[in-house]
N, C-alpha and C positions, 0 to 999 in steps of 0.2 A: 144876673141879679144886681139891681141898682141899689146903692146904699149911700147914705150921707151921715156924717157925725157932727154933733153940735154939743157945746158945753152949756150947762144950765143948772137949775136948782131943783132938787127933788123935794117938793113940799108934801105935807100929809095929804092934801087934796089931790095932787098929781099922782101920788102913790096909789091912792084909792082908784083913780081913773085907770092907771095901768093894770091894777088887779082885776078891774072889770073886763079887761081885754084878755085875761089869762084863761082862755077857753080852748086852747089847742088840746085835742083829746089825747095826744101822746105826751103831754107834759108830765113830768114826774110829780109825785105828791110833795107837799110842803114838809120839810123836816123841822120839827119844833126846836130841836137842839141847835140847828144851824141858825134859826131865827134868834134864839137866845144869845148865841155867840156874837152875831152882828149887832144886836141891841146893846150888849155889854160894851162892845167897841165904841158905839156911838155915845154911850153914857160917859165913857172914860176919855173921849176925845181922840181915840186912836183910829177912828174910821174917817177916811179922807174923801174918797170919791165913790159914788154909786155908779155902777156900770149897767145901764139899762139898754135893752134892745127890743125893737118891735119889728114885725113883718106884715106886709099887706100881700095876701095872695087869695086868689079867687074872690076878690072884691071885699074881703074882710080883714080887719086889723087884729093881730094877735100879739100878746106879750111873748117874746122869745127868750128873754133873760131878765131876771131881776125880781122874781116873785118873793124870794126870801128878804131881799133888801127893802122891798116895799112894805112888807109886813113889819120889819124892824123899825122903819121910819115912822109908821103909824103908831107903834107902841112907844117909840121915843118921843113923839109929839113935836119934834123940831125938824127943820129942813137940813138937808146935806147937799153938798155939791154933787153934780151929776154929769156924766158923759153919756149921751144918748146916741145910739146907732139905729137908724131907721132903714130897714130893708124893704124893697118893693119888687115884686115879681115882674119879670120881663118876658116878652114873647120868646119862646124857645127854652125857658127854664124847665127842668125836669122835676119829678117828684123827689129824686135824690137831692137836687139843689135846694129844695124847700127844707127837707129834713136836715141837711148840712147846717143850715142857719141855726136851728134849735140845738143840734148836737155839739156845736163848737164851743159853747160856753160852759166853763167849769169854775166859775169864780168861788174859790175857797171850799168848794164842795164838789169834788170830781163826780162826773156822771159814770155810773157803773156800766159794765157791758150790757146789762139788762135795761138800764135807763135808755141807752142809745138805741137798743133794739126796739123798744116800745115807741120811740120817736119815729123811726123809719117804718115800723109796721103800720102805723096809722096813715102813712102816705100810700101804703099798698092795700088799703081797705082790709086791714087785719086788726081793727080796733074793736072796742066794746060794741059799737053799733052793728058790727058784723059777727058778733058772737064770740069774740076772742077776749082773753084776759091777759093782763101783764104777765102773770105766772106762766101761762101756756106759751106765750111768745118767747119769754126768756128761756123756757125749757127747749123749745125748737132751736133757738139761737145758739144755746150751749151745744146742742147736738151737731149743728152745722159747723161750729168751731172745731169740734172733735174731728169731723170729716175733713175739714180744710187743713188742719195742722198735720194730720197723719202721724204725729209723734206725741199726741196727747199733751200738748202745751199750747197756751193761747198766744201763738206767734202771729196770728192774723189780727189786724187792727180792728177796733170796735166798729168803725164805720164800714169797712169791707165785709166784716162778719155780718153786720145788719143787712147789707145789700143782698146777701145770700137768701134772705127771707123771700125776696121777690122772685129770685131765680128758682127757688124750690117751694113756691107757694102751694103747688099741688100736693107735694109730699107732706108739707106741714098740715094741710087740710086732712090728709090721710091720718096723720098722727092724732089730730083732734077727733076724728071719727072713731079711732080705736080706743082712745082714752075716755070716750063716753060710755064704753062697755063697763058694766059693773061685775066684779071688782076690777080695777086696773091700777091701783096705787103702786103696785109693785113694778109697773112699767115706767113710772115717772122718774127716770134717772137719765141724765144726759147721754151717757155711753150706750144705754139701751135704745133710747130714741134715735141715736145716730144709726144704729143697726136697722131700726124700723125704716128710716128714710132711705137707706141704701138698698134694702130689700124691695121697696116700692119702685125704685129706679130700675130694678132688674125685672120684676114680674108683678104687676099690680094685683092680679087675681090671687096668685099664690101668697103674696104678702098679706092680703086681707084675711085669707083663711088661716094662715100661720099665726098671725098676731092675735086674732080673735080667740083662737084656742089657748094661746099662752095667757091671755087676759082672764078668761072665765073657766077654762078647763073643759068646756063643752066640746065633744068630738074627740077627746083623748081616749083612745080605745085599748092601748096596750102599755105594758110596763116600761118598755124602752122607746115609747113615742117621743120624738125630739121636742114636741111642744110641751109635753108633760114634764120632761126632764128639765127644760129651761124654766118652766113655771115653778117647779119645786125649788130650784136654785134661787130664783128671784124672790120668792116668798120667805126663804129662810136666811138670806144673806143681806148685809147692809154695807154701804160705803162708810157709814158713821159708827164709830166705836161706842157711842152712848146709846145706841138703839136697843141694846139687849139682844141683838142677833149677832151671828158670826160676822166679823168684820173682814171684808175682802176688798181688793183694789178696784178702782174704776175700770182699769184695763181688763180685769177678770170678767166684769159684767159685760163689757163690749165683746170680748173674745168668745165667751160662752154663748152669747146671743148669735154670733156668726156661726159657731160650730153647730148649734141647734138648727139654724136656718139651712146650712149646708146638708145636714142629715135629712132634713125635711124634703128638700128639693131633689136629692140624689138617691135617697133610700139607704144611705150608709149608716153604720153605727155612729152615734154621736161621740166625738172626742171631748175630753175634758181639758180645760185650760191648766197649764202648768206654768208656774212663775218662771220668767225669763224667756218664754216663747215669743216669737214674732206674732204680730197680729195676722190672722189668716185672711185670705182673700174670700170675698163672698162669691158663691158659685151660682150659676144659672141652672134652671131645671134641665134634667137630662131627657 
């Protein structure tokens, strides 16, 4: 990736020109409170340098960093000093190299794990034009972090976490397919989606049958059916104490999903999660 840095002045006109380049589909939304904060700094004289970055790839120029600063300058109505970094794609640069340019900037407003995931997802053709939403990408990304950490803590970096979307794109597409089933809101939890992805890696056909039943209850034929047991659990419990449902830990959601899957593929009676237990291994069909 070629780049050069120059000092200059960010005028109102130049800020408008940069915003006209702010068309990367993975860019995060403008945060009005952050614009307010930058505007107040400019008004008080406490804002010293704008840090703007652009990138040219696939023949088009995009604003990589500085949308909040540009909005603040336009509202301020006066110029500020600027340091401009211009990136240009070179032969051999990968999609991850492009995403890294956008993900590296965190000026005064850190990019969340979800923000970084949405940047990378758009390089992997997992953007709005392909039927994806930021919410769904963030959900899959959270699930992949669960899988990667193994200890239920975000020890994996935001960038490495996001790169897992490309490695597990097929599994993420499976998640999207299942979540189109109505109703499926009870499945929209990171630790549950982690179990969905893991089951798909084991057996695609059985995973589709299992999770479709957990989603809508169709095909649940007996009282001790693992799909029905898990479905009842997911519908009646919540990770959040303010939901009005019984509050249980994220680990309980993950473990009970695995216990139900293991019962489904082996025909065994479904075990229930007990606090302090280790996370069970997901089993293959017998």
